[in-house]
N, C-alpha and C positions, 0 to 999 in steps of 0.2 A: 480629650480622651473620652470615649463613650463607655458607659457602664452597661455591660450586657448581662443582666440579672440572670436569665435562663442558662446561659453558658457557664456562669460562675457556679450556679447551683448544681448543674450537671457534673462539673469538674469536681467539686467538693464532695458531692454524693458518691461519685465513683471511687474516690480516694478514702472516704470515711470507713474506719475499721468497724468490725462487727461490734454489737452491743456487749458481747461476751468479752472481747479484747478490751473495750473501753472500761468495762467494769473491773477487769483484772488490773488495768493500769490505775484506776482509782484506788483499788485496794492496795497496790504497791506504794502509792504515795501516802496513804494512811499510815503505813508503817513508819515513815519519816516524821510523822506528826507527833510522835511521843518523845519528850525531852530526854528520857533515859536511853532510848534506843538511839536517838541522834548522838548523844554523847559517846555510846558504845562504838557506834559506826565511825565517829571521828577519831576515837582512840585507835581503832583498828586501821584507819586510814593512815596513821603515823607508824604503826608497828603491829606485828601479830602479838597477842597477849594471851596469858592464861586467865581463867576466871578470877583467881585470887588477886592478880595484879589489877584487873579491871575494877574489882570490888573495892580494892584499896584506893585507887585512883579516884573513883567516884563517891567514896565514902558511903557504900552500900554493902548489904550483906551478899555473900556468894550465892545464896539462894535466889535473891532478887535478880542478880545478874544472870544467873543460869536460866531463869525463867524468860528473860528478855532475849538471850542468845538463842534459846530454843525457837522463839517466834521468828527471829531473824534467819536462823538456819532453815526453818520450814519454808521461808519465802526465798530461799536461795540467795540471800544477800551476804551471808557469812559461811565459811566452811571451817573445818578443823582438822587437826592432825594430832596424833598421840606420840608422846615421847616419854616412854616409861609409864608412870602413873599420871603424868601431866598432859592435859589436852590444851593445845594452843588454838586460838581462834584468829581468823584473818578474813579480810573482804574476799568474797567468792571469786570475783573476777574484775577485769578492768572496767566494765560497765558501771559497777557499784562505785568504784574509785571515781570515775568521771562524773557520776550523778552528784556525789558529795562535792567534788571540786567545782563543778559548774554552779551548784548552789551557793557555795561560798563566794565565787567570782561575782555572781549576781548580786548578793548582799553587799559586798564591798563596793562594787560599782554603783549600786543604788545609794549608798552612803556618801559617796564622793559627789554625787549630783545634788545633794540637799543643800 
């Protein structure tokens, strides 16, 4: 098999996203780098929940959870709905669900090979 350096570079260069998109992707993955946010996302992976339930689950204040939910909501990773005075949070779409599921699949597979 012959390695055609110039053809490979052209192909990759043509497919490479813009710097802006790459930066946005890096920023998205940074959101998953916070343990509290990761725990919140995993909790919402299992079920929609209100702030008070998430706070109780994680042993944190509602204020701390609300702050993290605001960050996740601004990044379109979570959505919410109101039922009376209670606001329930959920993963915003199937993409977020897939990111979390794939991340865990990767970790579990990695541990099996050790």
